[in-house]
Each structure stands twice: as structure tokens, then as C-alpha cells.
Residue, then its C-alpha position, 0 to 999 in steps of 0.5 A: m500445538g505449534y504452527r498449523i495451516l488452517e483449512t476451510d473445515s478447520i476454521p469453525a473450531y479455530l474460531r471457537e478455540r480462540g474465543h471469537w465465536d461463542d454460540a453453537g450454531e453452524i458456521r459456514v466458511r468459504e475461502v476468498s484468497d485473492g492476493n499473492m501472499n496469504r489465505v483468507f477465509l470468511a466465516a458466517s452464521v447461517d442467518g447471516t447476522r454475524s461474520l468474521a474474516v480470518k487471514q493467515a500468512l503461509p510459510w511460502v508465497r501462496v500463488a507459488g507454493p513451497s517453491w517460494p518460501m516466505s516467513p509467515e512472520r510477515a503477519d507480525a508486521e501486519a498486526r503491529a501496523y494495525e495496532q499502531v493505526a488503531r490508536v490514531a485512525p481506527d476508522k480507516i482500517p478493518a476492526i481487528h478482533g485478535y492476532d494469533g502469533e503462533n499461527h500467524a493469523l489475524v481475525m478481523e472484520d468481514m469487509s465483503d460488503l465493500e469493494v477493492l478500489r482498483t476493481v471499482l476503478n477498472e469497472g469505470a467508476s470514479y474515486g468520489p470526493d472522500t477516498s483520496v482525502r482519507i488516504g492522505e489523512f491515513v498516511a499523515q496520522l500513522a506517520f506523525a504518530t510513529s515518527d520522532f515528532g509523535m513518539e518519545s525517543a526511546d519508544r521510537k527506537a524500540l518501534v524501529a527495532a521491532s519493525v525491522s522486516p529484512e525479507l520483505c524490504k529486500i523484495t521492495e529494494d529489488v522489485v521496485l528499486s533496481e530490477p526494472y533498470v537492469e536485465h533481470e528474469h523478473n522483468h517482462w513487458h508487452p513486446d511493443l514496449s521493448d524499445l522504451a524498456a531498453e531506453l530506460r535501462a540505458d538511461t544513466r541519469l535515471r539509474t542514478e536517481v533510482a539509486d538515490l531513491r533506493h538508498l533513501f528507502m534502505t536508510s530512512a526510518q522516518a515513520l512506520l509505513h503501510g509499505d504496500l499502499h496501492t489501490g488494491s489495498v483499499m476497500v471502498g463502499e457505503r454503510e448506512g449511506t455513509p462513504v467508507v474507506r478502509v486500508f488493509d494488508p499492511e504486511f510490508s509494514f516497516t519504518g521507512p521514508i514517509g514518501f514511499d506510502l504516498g508515492l505508491y498510492w500516487a503511482n496507482t492513481l496516475v495509472s488509473a487516470e491513463r486507463a480512464r483516458a484510454l477508455g474515454t471515462l476520465t472523470d476525477h482521476a487526475d485530481q487524486l494526487g492533489l487531493s491526497w497530498r493536500a489532505f496529508e499536509a493539512q493533517f500533518r500540520r494539524l498534528w504538529p502542535t502536539r509534537v513531543d520535541t519542540f526544538f523542531d520549529d514551524a520553519y523546519l516543518d515547512r522544509f520537512l514537508r517539501r522533502v516528503w513531497t519531493e521524495s513521494l514523487g520519486f517513489a511514485g515514478a519508480e512504482i509506475v515503471r516497475r508496474v509496466i516493465g518489472f514484476a507484477h503488472l497492473t490490471d489497470l493497463t493489462t486489461l485494456p483492449d490495447p494496453v500499449p499507448a497508455s503503458r507508454r504514457s505511464l512509463l514516460l511519466g514515471r521517468e519524469l517524476i523520478v528525474r524531475r522530482a525536485e523541479l515539480a513543486s506542486p500537484e498542478a505541476v505534476r498534472a501538467l505532465t499528464 
């Protein structure tokens, strides 16, 4: 039939055609699209005993329409990432019931009983004891399994080739790792931040350090990444009294530097701390970077004895982890900067009664993380900056 754009009224027939719904009862469907890129539908039986989510990549950016074309093949990267994670950390992603490559549509678990982590935090809640630990484990499990430590060389090279995502990587290269440091139409900021935005653009040391991070992003294919791991791509909640953490939306997935995933998450936790500090609701926000790093490191070390190439010894592991730590800090700083003066700002800051003080603190922290990343040897050193 070829690619077709799914609509609310076509979802029931689509689910039956694909073999995902085998009874003849009524299926109620509602669209719940929220992000910039895709359409999402929830389909449920009338009695509420069964439900599924359908996510389709459009041939353009959803919020812009046909004026901003975007290949729907980005959904292939998302499906590939879910497939890899399902092998090593199935408890940390939604259950995937099927991928339709012709229509670039995923059918998956309905997670509407959970909440987006950023929403929970913006409403004043804390992270809780498990969230960042699970995120650190998730990054380690995916990274190790898809690295040269966890995969045979030929399989790794095939994964790298299959995971090339030039269109979406170019967005990150530009939006995160260059545009905020030059004059660009995508950049915008609160008027009271104009002086600081100009200072950052004129900071030659900062620009050189960001160039280093940009080149690392472009050339380091260490492992398969989520590629867009922030508090808006994590769902949290409880099921039967047990805390649940689910990572979703890995459509920016590609093989890149492991520190990029950690850095994006850290940036978001640090900005959430600035929001909480501004509102007087600071609780465990400042602990999250350390919790996720220690969980990542512990999980990676647990997996290390299973490495496929034992030429890499324990001393090399120590060196490798130090490098990941340092690179993660740099990417965290770049993500903070772009979320304040670049494209796509964070509601953590924009919804504050007065966003300027927290935004200024965030920008200055971002710069420090970028230019001093080699000096900051521990989570405690980072915490001392905040």
C-alpha cells in the first residue's frame, strides 16, 4: 500500500490489519501527540481492560508541518534502539509490540498511567531514590552491550553502519554544538540575558572547547546512544506499589560518544535544581548527577568481566571511565547553554515567575562545565559549583 499518514479514525482498522487487536469490540482512540516530531495515539477497549499506543513518524516536523520536511525513517532508528535495549534492559523501556517499517509506526505499551519526569519535577515533586539510578544503569547497559567491549568486531561494525543518522545528527551538531555560540536565527533568550549571551558568543576559549565537543560528537562511535536523553524522555510512576522508570523516544539514536547521553540527562537535572532553588522547593535535585554517575560506573564495572576482547585490561577500564566522566560534563554544559539561549528552551526555567536569576546561574554553570570539565574530578566537585 505504501506509506500512509494514520488518523484517529483509521487506527482501529490499522491495529487489526497488523494483528495487534484480535477481538471485534469497539476501539476508542484519542490523539495525545505532545512532542515536536511525531503523532501518538492511544487505543483502548470500551471496558478499559486493554490499551495500546501507536506512534508514527511524519514526513515533516509535526509542529511545523510540511514547511519543515523530515524523513520519517527516523522511526527506524527508534525501533532499532528499542530492539537493542530490549536485549539487555527490557524493564527500562516500554514493551514494543511491533514496528511497521513501511508506515514508520511503532505499536507499544500504553504508558498513560505514568507521568513525564519533567512534568513531575515542574509540579514540585522530588526525583525519588530510584529514578537517576535506573537512568545510569540504562546508559551503562545499552552502551556496554553495543560497544567494542560487548559486541564482536564484525557485529559492531554492522551496527555502526546501520545506525548512521545524518539528518538527526546534523540537528544536534548545529542546535546543541554550534548555533548558541554564533549569531543564528534559531537563538533566542530572555531580554535580560542579552549581556550574558553576548559574552558567551565572544568567549574564544569557550568556543574552542565546544568545537572539541562537536568534533567528538561527529567522530566518536563508542556505542549506540539514546541520543535525546532528558527529563522529557523519561516516564515515572508506580505500578502495584513498585516504582517504575521507563525511557522512551530514542529516535535520535545513533552510535556516538557515551558521555552524550549522560551529559544530556545531567544538564536537565542541574537545571531542575535551579528551578527548585528559585522556588524554594529544593530537595534531592542536586543528588541526581552523582546518583546516575555512580550507577553507570557500577553497572559498567559489573559488565566488564564479560567483555569480548580481554586485551582491554582493568587499568584501561579506569582510564576509559575517567574519559567518559569528563566528556559527559562537557556535553552537559553544552546542553544547558543551548536550552537557555539556543533553540528549544526548558519549561523548567521558562515557567518560573522570574526566569532570569535561575537562567543566569544555569548559563554560568554550563560554561564552567564545558571549560573546566578536565578539572572537575567528581560529582562533589560539580556540586560545589552550584
